[in-house]
N, C-alpha and C positions, 0 to 999 in steps of 0.2 A: 527260712528265707524264701518262702513261696513267691514273693513279689519279684525276687531276682530271676527265678526260673520262668515266671510268667513273662517278665519283660524280655528275657533272653529269647524265648520262643517267639514272642511278637515281633521283635526286631529282626530275627532270622527270616520270618515269613514276609515281613515288609520288604527287606532287601532282596531276598531270593525270588519272590513272586511278583511284587508290585513295582519294583524298579526296572522291570524288564524293558529293554529297547535294543535295537540292532547294534548300536555302537557299543554298549556294554557287553552284549553277547560276544562281540569280537575282541574288545579290549581287556575285559576283566580276566578271562582265562589265559590271554596272551601273557600278561605280566606275571601270572602265577606258573607259567610253563618253564620249568627249569631247563629243559632241553633247548628252548629258544633263547632265554635270557642269559644263559651262560656265556654266549658269544659276545654280547656287548660288555658284560662284566670282565671277561678275559681281556678284551681290547682296552678297557679302561685300566685294568691292573697293569697291563704291559706299558701303557702310556705313563702311568705314575712311576713305574720302576725305571723307565728310560729317561723320562723328561721331568720328573717331579722333584728331583733333588732329594735332600735329606728327608724332608717332610713327606714326600710322595712314597719313599721306600718304607719309612716308618708306618705310614698308613696302610700300605699293602700288607706288610709283615704282621702288624698288630691286628688288623682285621681278620687275616687268616688264622692267627692264633686264637682270637676270641671265638670265631665260628667253629674251629676245629675242636676246641674244648667245650664250648657252650652247647653245640648241637647234639653230639652223641652222649656226652656225660651228664649234662644238666637237663636240657629240654626233653630229650628222649627218656631220661630216667623218670622225670615227672609225668610224662605221658603214660609210661607203663604203670606207674604207681597209682595214678588217677583212674586209668582204664576206662575213659568215657568214650562211648560210641559216637561215630560221625552222624550228622543229620540224616544222610541218606540211608543209614543203617537203623536209625531209631524212629524215623517219622515216616508218615504217608505223603506221597506226592511231592517229592523234593526235585527241584530242577537241577540236574547235573549238567554243567556247561563245560565243554572242553574245546581247546583251540586246535584248528587245523589250517594249513595254508589256504585251502579252498573255502574256508568258512567255519563258523562255530558249529559244533555238534551238541544238540540239546536232547537230553533224555529225562523223562519223568520216572523216577524210581520210588519204590515204597519198600521199607524194611528190607533193604538190600542184604543179601547174605554176605558172610565174611566178617572179619574183625580187624578194625584199624583204629588205633587210639587217636583221640581228637584234641585233648587239652594238655598242654598249650600248643598253639600253632607254631611249628618250626619255621615256616615261611616268614611269618611276621617277626619272630625272634631273630632270625638271621638278617632280615632286612633292616631292622632297627639297630642291630649291631653295626652293620656297614655305615649307616648314616651317623650314628653317634661317634664312632671312631673318627670319622671325617671331621665332625664338628669339634671334637676334643682337640684335634690336631691343628685344624685351620681356623677355628674360632666360630662363635655362634652369631656375632653381630651381622656378618654378611651372609651367612649360609643357613640361618635358622629355618628358612622355608623348606629345606630339604626333608624336614620332619613330615611333610605332607605325603612323602613317598611311603613310609611304612603304614601310615593311616590309609592310604589308597590300597595297599596290600591287605589290610584288615577287611576293607569292604570287598575286595576281590575274592577272598577266601570264603566269605559268607555268600556272595553272589553266585559263586560256582557251586555251592551246595556242599562244600568240603568241611566247613567249620560253623559252629555256633559263634555269635558275637563274643560271648565270654571267653571262648577259646582264644580268639585273637587278642582280646584285651590281656589275658594271661600271658600270651606270647610276647606282647609289647612290654609289659612290666617286668617279666622275668629276663627277657633279653637286655633290657635297659639296665637291670640291677647287676647282672654278671658282667656286662660290658664295662660299666662304670668301675666295678671292683677291679677287673683285670687291667684296665687302662691306668688306674691309679697305682697298682702294684708295679706295672711296667715302668711308669714314670719314676717311682721311688727307687727302683733298682738302677735305672739309668743315673739318677742323681747321686746315688751312693757309690756306684762302681764305674760309671762312664769314664771318669777322668783316668782311671787306671787302665781301662781297656782301649780307649781311643782318645788320648788327651787333646789333640788338635781339633777333633770333631766335637768333643765336649765343650771346649772353649767357645765354639760357635753356637752350639745348641745345648745349653745347660739343662734344659727341660724338654721332654718329648711332647707334652701337651701344652696347648695354647693357654690353658688354665693352670698349668703346672707352676710350682714354685721355682723361680729362677734365682741364681746366685750372682 
């Protein structure tokens, strides 16, 4: 599959080197910065818990469950099994872009020392999990455009020099797969046992998912 490796490297260089502009230098590392992005995510989670009703609480709890299981047990396990080096560890002259309140910091690095596994991208897997759980609960017809967010995260991780494009694609597909599986299991458990645990709540919400089978 030499053509995959060639295309992967070409697309990485295209995004990391040729898409360069001041707006991307500020925005792309910002959305990848967990220290910054955790605050709006926490605010959204709190809003869903307090004002989102049954669906909002299910969304937060199910999203937390999927990330808590998927990130350390699935994504990181695959990362260690594949053991692929990151671009800035394997290539010459990679633009590493990081975010600071005062402005973007750009470094050109080559064959950087250290070891950090690259495939799949946890950032992408976690973000596609959040979006898919939301779509499964609130429906696709109105909110399908939210899928642009994990796609934007895929571009961000390549732009900052942290991942190859195939790393981000693997993160998207893997995150989508285990999120779908876990959401379907949760919905099935609720349909089978919800009436016993919370009969009044079950009568109002016989399925957790918008696509779930109702009775």
